[in-house]
C-alpha positions as CSV (number, residue, x, y, z in Angstrom):
1,K,0.0,0.0,0.0
2,T,1.3,3.5,-0.9
3,A,-0.1,6.8,0.4
4,Y,0.5,10.3,-1.1
5,Y,-0.1,13.5,0.9
6,L,0.5,16.5,-1.4
7,D,0.0,20.2,-0.9
8,G,-2.9,21.5,-3.0
9,N,-3.9,18.0,-4.1
10,P,-6.3,15.4,-2.7
11,N,-4.7,12.6,-0.7
12,T,-4.3,9.4,-2.7
13,N,-3.9,5.8,-1.7
14,R,-2.9,2.9,-3.8
15,T,-3.1,-0.8,-2.9
16,L,-1.5,-3.5,-5.0
17,Y,-1.3,-7.3,-4.6
18,Q,1.8,-9.1,-5.9
19,A,2.9,-12.7,-6.2
20,S,5.8,-14.3,-8.0
21,V,7.4,-17.8,-8.4
22,N,10.8,-18.4,-9.9
23,S,12.3,-21.8,-10.7
24,Q,15.7,-22.5,-12.2
25,I,17.9,-25.4,-13.0
26,P,21.7,-24.6,-12.6
27,L,23.9,-26.7,-14.9
28,E,27.7,-26.5,-15.3
29,R,30.6,-28.2,-17.0
30,E,34.4,-27.8,-17.1
31,I,35.9,-26.8,-20.4
32,K,39.3,-25.6,-21.7
33,I,39.6,-22.7,-24.1
34,F,43.0,-21.1,-25.2
35,N,44.7,-23.1,-22.5
36,K,42.5,-21.6,-19.8
37,N,40.4,-23.7,-17.4
38,L,36.8,-22.5,-17.6
39,V,33.5,-23.5,-16.0
40,Q,30.5,-23.0,-18.3
41,T,27.1,-22.5,-16.5
42,L,23.7,-22.9,-18.1
43,V,20.7,-21.8,-16.1
44,P,17.2,-22.2,-17.7
45,Q,14.6,-20.1,-15.7
46,L,10.8,-20.1,-15.6
47,S,9.0,-17.5,-13.6
48,Y,5.4,-16.4,-13.0
49,N,4.6,-12.9,-11.9
50,Y,1.3,-11.4,-10.8
51,I,0.6,-7.7,-9.9
52,S,-2.9,-6.5,-9.5
53,K,-4.3,-3.9,-11.9
54,V,-4.8,-0.3,-10.6
55,N,-5.2,2.9,-12.5
56,Q,-2.5,5.3,-11.4
57,S,-3.1,8.4,-13.6
58,N,-4.0,10.4,-10.5
59,I,-0.6,9.7,-8.9
60,P,2.3,12.0,-9.7
61,S,5.5,10.4,-11.0
62,F,8.5,11.7,-9.1
63,D,11.0,8.9,-9.6
64,S,9.6,6.4,-12.1
65,E,10.9,5.8,-15.6
66,L,10.6,2.9,-18.0
67,I,13.4,0.3,-17.5
68,D,15.2,-0.8,-20.6
69,S,14.0,-4.3,-21.3
70,D,16.7,-6.9,-20.4
71,F,17.0,-10.4,-19.0
72,E,16.5,-9.3,-15.3
73,S,13.5,-7.1,-16.0
74,I,11.7,-9.8,-18.0
75,I,12.2,-12.5,-15.3
76,S,11.3,-10.2,-12.4
77,G,8.4,-8.5,-14.2
78,K,9.7,-5.0,-13.1
79,K,8.8,-2.4,-15.7
80,F,9.5,1.0,-13.9
81,T,12.2,2.4,-11.6
82,G,11.0,3.8,-8.3
83,I,7.5,3.2,-6.8
84,D,5.4,5.9,-8.4
85,R,4.5,3.6,-11.3
86,I,4.0,-0.2,-10.7
87,S,2.6,-1.9,-13.7
88,N,0.1,-4.7,-13.6
89,D,1.4,-8.1,-14.6
90,N,0.1,-11.6,-15.2
91,S,2.7,-13.5,-17.2
92,F,4.9,-16.5,-17.5
93,N,8.5,-15.6,-18.3
94,L,11.1,-18.0,-19.9
95,G,14.8,-17.3,-20.0
96,V,18.2,-19.0,-20.2
97,R,21.6,-17.6,-19.2
98,S,25.1,-19.0,-19.8
99,D,28.4,-17.8,-18.3
100,F,32.0,-18.8,-19.0
101,I,34.0,-18.4,-15.8
102,N,37.7,-18.6,-15.1
103,D,38.1,-21.6,-12.8
104,D,41.2,-20.1,-11.2
105,T,40.2,-16.4,-10.6
106,G,36.4,-16.6,-10.7
107,S,36.3,-13.9,-13.4
108,T,33.4,-14.1,-15.9
109,Y,34.8,-13.8,-19.4
110,V,31.6,-14.2,-21.5
111,S,27.9,-14.1,-20.7
112,F,24.9,-14.9,-22.9
113,A,21.3,-14.4,-21.9
114,I,17.9,-14.5,-23.6
115,A,14.4,-14.1,-22.2
116,Q,10.8,-13.7,-23.3
117,K,7.5,-12.8,-21.6
118,F,4.2,-14.6,-22.3
119,R,1.4,-12.4,-21.1
120,L,-2.1,-13.5,-19.9
121,N,-3.1,-9.8,-19.5
122,K,-4.2,-7.7,-22.5
123,T,-3.1,-4.3,-21.2
124,E,-0.3,-2.9,-19.1
125,L,0.3,0.3,-17.3
126,G,2.1,3.1,-19.2
127,A,4.3,5.9,-17.9
128,D,1.3,8.3,-17.8
129,G,-0.6,6.0,-15.4
130,N,-3.1,4.7,-17.9
131,F,-3.3,1.3,-19.6
132,N,-2.2,0.4,-23.1
133,N,-2.8,-2.7,-25.2
134,V,0.2,-5.1,-25.3
135,K,1.1,-8.2,-27.4
136,K,0.6,-11.7,-25.9
137,Q,4.3,-12.3,-26.5
138,S,7.1,-9.8,-25.9
139,N,10.1,-9.5,-28.1
140,L,13.0,-11.8,-27.3
141,T,15.4,-9.8,-25.1
142,S,19.0,-10.9,-25.6
143,S,22.4,-9.8,-24.3
144,I,26.1,-10.6,-24.8
145,N,28.9,-9.5,-22.5
146,F,32.6,-10.0,-23.1
147,D,35.0,-8.9,-20.3
148,I,38.6,-9.8,-21.0
149,D,41.4,-7.9,-19.3
150,S,40.9,-4.1,-19.9
151,L,38.3,-4.6,-22.7
152,N,34.6,-4.9,-22.0
153,F,31.8,-5.2,-24.6
154,V,28.1,-5.3,-23.8
155,S,25.3,-5.6,-26.4
156,N,21.6,-5.8,-25.7
157,F,19.1,-6.3,-28.4
158,E,15.5,-7.2,-29.0
159,I,14.3,-9.7,-31.7
160,D,10.7,-9.6,-33.0
161,P,9.7,-13.3,-33.2
162,N,7.0,-12.5,-35.8
163,N,9.4,-11.5,-38.5
164,F,12.9,-12.0,-36.8
165,S,13.7,-8.3,-37.2
166,V,15.8,-6.5,-34.7
167,P,13.9,-3.3,-33.7
168,K,16.2,-2.2,-30.8
169,T,19.9,-2.5,-30.1
170,K,22.3,-0.9,-27.7
171,S,26.1,-1.7,-27.7
172,I,28.9,-0.3,-25.5
173,L,32.6,-0.9,-26.0
174,R,34.8,0.1,-23.0
175,Y,38.6,0.2,-22.9
176,N,40.0,0.8,-19.5
177,P,43.8,0.1,-19.5
178,S,44.4,1.8,-16.2
179,N,42.9,3.9,-13.4
180,R,41.4,7.1,-14.8
181,N,42.0,6.1,-18.4
182,V,38.7,5.1,-20.0
183,L,37.4,5.2,-23.6
184,N,33.7,4.4,-24.2
185,L,32.1,3.8,-27.6
186,M,28.3,3.5,-27.7
187,H,25.8,2.8,-30.4
188,E,22.0,2.7,-29.9
189,R,19.2,2.2,-32.4
190,N,15.4,1.8,-32.1
191,T,12.5,2.2,-34.5
192,E,12.6,6.0,-34.2
193,V,16.2,7.1,-33.7
194,E,19.8,6.0,-34.1
195,T,22.5,7.5,-31.8
196,A,26.3,7.2,-31.4
197,E,28.5,8.4,-28.6
198,I,32.1,8.5,-27.7
199,S,33.5,9.5,-24.3
200,L,36.9,9.4,-22.7
201,V,38.9,10.2,-19.6
202,K,42.7,10.5,-20.1
203,N,45.2,10.8,-17.2
204,I,47.7,13.4,-18.3
205,T,49.5,13.5,-15.0
206,S,48.5,12.2,-11.5
207,N,46.6,15.5,-10.9
208,I,45.5,16.5,-14.4
209,H,42.9,14.7,-16.4
210,L,41.4,15.3,-19.8
211,F,37.7,14.4,-20.4
212,G,35.3,14.6,-23.3
213,K,32.0,13.4,-24.6
214,F,30.4,13.6,-28.1
215,N,26.9,12.3,-28.7
216,K,25.2,12.6,-32.1
217,N,21.8,11.7,-33.5
218,L,22.6,9.8,-36.7
219,T,19.0,9.9,-37.9
220,D,18.8,13.7,-38.1
221,S,22.5,14.4,-38.1
222,I,22.1,16.5,-35.0
223,T,24.8,16.8,-32.3
224,N,23.1,16.2,-29.0
225,K,26.0,16.9,-26.7
226,S,29.7,18.0,-27.1
227,I,31.9,18.4,-24.1
228,I,35.6,18.7,-23.5
229,G,37.5,19.8,-20.4
230,I,40.3,19.4,-18.0
231,T,40.1,18.6,-14.3
232,F,42.8,19.5,-11.7
233,H,43.3,17.7,-8.4
234,L,45.3,19.7,-5.9
235,S,47.0,18.0,-3.1
236,V,46.5,18.9,0.6
237,E,50.1,20.2,0.8
238,L,49.6,22.5,-2.2
239,L,46.2,23.8,-0.9
240,T,47.9,24.6,2.4
241,W,50.7,26.5,0.7
242,L,48.2,28.5,-1.4
243,F,45.7,29.5,1.2
244,V,47.5,29.5,4.6
């Protein structure tokens, strides 16, 4: 139950009922790739989520935004951040995840995950607090993660099972060779817009760092953001000399 007491607005209460069941079968095997001892895990999951249906258009949204659809959000049934919007749900969710783990260090080198929602409800809550029609089956939500030494690559994408198209993708490549030296490359595309971004932090000296970010809308050829700057970190000894 959630209660809202707002100046100049009538008091609002909201009561929701929620139930969920999650079952999984962890499987693993030992393998060897490039002379490295690895453990491959394979975890099929089946969950059922139920959240009662309550119109929330009269409730303000202070901290709720749509969550990007991924493996965790599909399995958990969580659609929004915060608590101002809690979507109704009545669905079975099927997913499978596989990790390749270094048997000596415990580091995960590669991860694959895919999940899909099978809805029993015909409508779901939208960000405005009203209900919208939804498909019986969600898109397949997939992700790939490579994390080897200083290089990390993450790609999330959706697959429409009706025509096997890819309506939404987001990929990030991160190179982090040392502390305070980071280069990020990002590409994101959906049915409406395509965006690319590059950002970096470069350690010039121990106290001077160069940073920058460039984000461009590739659909309209518009630069959304362009930033470059330098940061200075002064030591306690230097600050004492300057101001005392």
